[in-house]
N, C-alpha and C positions, 0 to 999 in steps of 0.2 A: 341309270340302277336303282328302283327303288330299297336297299338296303342303303346306301349310303343315303339319313336323312339332313334333310338344310341344321341351318347351328341353331334355330330356336327351337328343334323337334329336337335335338342333341342336346339342351342344356335343359327342358324338360322332362328328358328320359330321365336324364341324369336325378334330378331333384327328385322324379320320382323313386329312383333304385336308389340312392340314400336313405329316401321316407321307409324303405319298403328292408332295405337290407343293412342298413349304413351300424345299428346295432348289434348286431351277428361277426360283420368286422372288423368291429373296434375290442369284443368278448374274446374276440376267436387269439386274438395279437394278445390281449390283454392276459388270458390264459398264461398262453408264452413269460409273458415276463414277471407273472407272478410265482410259476416256479423258477426260473436263473434270477432271479435281481429284487423283488416286490414290487408293493403295488404304486410306492412314489417313484422309483423307474422307471418303473412305467408311462404318468404321467408327464415328467419331462419329459420322453420320449416324442407321448403323442400329440404333449402342444406343438416344439416343435416340427417335429419333422411331419405332421399335418397343415400348420399354418404354408412352408415351406414350401409345401406340397402344393395346397389351396394356391397361395400364391402364383406359382410356376406356373399353373394349372390358367389362371386368371388368366393372366398374359400371353400368355399360347389364347384361345377363346377373341382373347384381344383382336390378335398377330390378327387371327384369321377372319375375325369379322371385316379385317381393314385392306383384305389382302396381298398381306402383309406375310406370304406364306412358307417365305425363306427362313426368315425369323420365328416362327410358328414351328416348321421342324426344326430349328436348334433349339428350342425352350421342348419341343414335343420329349429331345434326344437326351432336355441335363435331367425331365423328371424321371426317364423312364432311369435314367443312368446314376442316380441320386439317392431318386426312391423309388426305386420297382416292387419296392415291396409292397404299397398303397396301392389304394384304386383308384386313382387318381393319374397313375401313371398304366394303368388297363385301359382309362377313359381319352387319355393320351395317345399313343397306340389308334384305336379306333377313329379319333380323327387321323391321327397322320394314315390310317389305310387312305378314309375317303379324298385327301389332301391328294398320294399318289395315283390311284385312281383316276383322280380328274383329272394328271395328269396323262390319262395312258399308261404309265408306270403296275400294271396287273401284278407282276414280280414281287414289286416293292409293296402294295398294299399282298398280299398274300400274305410276304411274310409280318409284316404287321400284325395279320389277325392272329398269326400264327402264335407271335409271342405272350396276347394276350389269355389264348387259348393254350399255353405249357404254362404260363407268369403270373395269371393274373391272382387274387387274393379270395375270388370270392367266384362259387359257381353260377352265377345269374349272370355273373360279367364274361364268364369263360364265355357262355355257355350263347351268348349273345354274337360273340365273335363267330361263333363256330357255322351259326345261322348265315351270319354277312360271309363267312368265305366259303359256304357253299354257293349262297346265291354269286360270286365271285368265278367257281372251278364251272360253271358252268357259263357264265360265262366264256371262260375262255375252253370250254368244249374238252373240259378234264372228266369225263363223266364214269372215267373206271373209278380215278380219287375223289367223284362226289361220289358216285356209292361205295363204299368200304368211308366214308364218315357218314356219310346216312344207317351204315350198321352201327350206330352207336346211340344208346336210348335214351332223347332227348327229356332236359326237368317238364312235369304238365305241365304246364305254364309256356311250352316249347311247341308241346305235341302236334298242336295243328299246323304251324309252319312249314315244321319237318315235314309231317306227311304230303304238305301240297309239292313243295320239292323232292322228294317220291314221285306225282303225278309228275312231273314239270323231266324228270328223266325220261318215264317208263316210257311218257309222251316225245325227247328226243332222241330214244332208239323206239320209236313205228311201234310199243306196244301200247295198241289203245283200252286192253281192255282193263292193266293192272293201273295206269291212270287216272282211268277213271274210278275203280277202286280206291284208291290212295290219295284221287282228289275230294268223292262220297266223305273216307274218314276225316280227313280236313276239315271241312266243313261240318261234321257230327263236334270236332274240338275245341275248332272254330279258329280263325284268325282274322290281322288285318283288316286284308280287304275282301272279304267276303263277295261286290260285286266282278273283282276280277278274276276273281276263284271259283265262279257261276261261269264267267266263260270260258273261263278253258275247260270246265266240266261240258259245255255243251260242244269245243268244238273237238274235242275225241270220243264224240257221240254220246252223250252223257244226258241226263234232264235237272238239273237242279230244281231240289224240294221247295214247295212252297215255303212262305218265310212266317 
């Protein structure tokens, strides 16, 4: 299932996410502390909370790399329990979902992804989880639930991927015309795997536009 990426891809995604969103996350939490206690309190909190969460997440990543999945899951649970308001907790839950899926525990994976959607501090991270949950629901043949999930308007950066999923849902239900329309929209918005999307379009009787 392509939505659960390799460890190397996950690390690169984290680096990219922090580069693009780190300041906004820090700024949002900092504003709250400025209201209730001042900048000095925020600096102390930021240092302690960030360092502790970062250390736990790095330990979790190392455990995943060495195949110590039970240890990785325990560290992920600690991170979520002790530092659930940090982005690291969201990334940990995404890792836990991937580990659960590889063990065939799809319902457990679903619960981890739902936690990110409900609790992650940043909209982009929540959207990543929603996209992965949508793929998982399709895999589980939970089509009505998937339709409800896809009814929400995605962030602009995710429009192509969610349009592609609407096409997958329509194709699964035998509506090739709707699938073609959704796939063409996805191509116009942009997706990660354009070659695969073009093959899906051809499979439902469409014609991929020239590159």
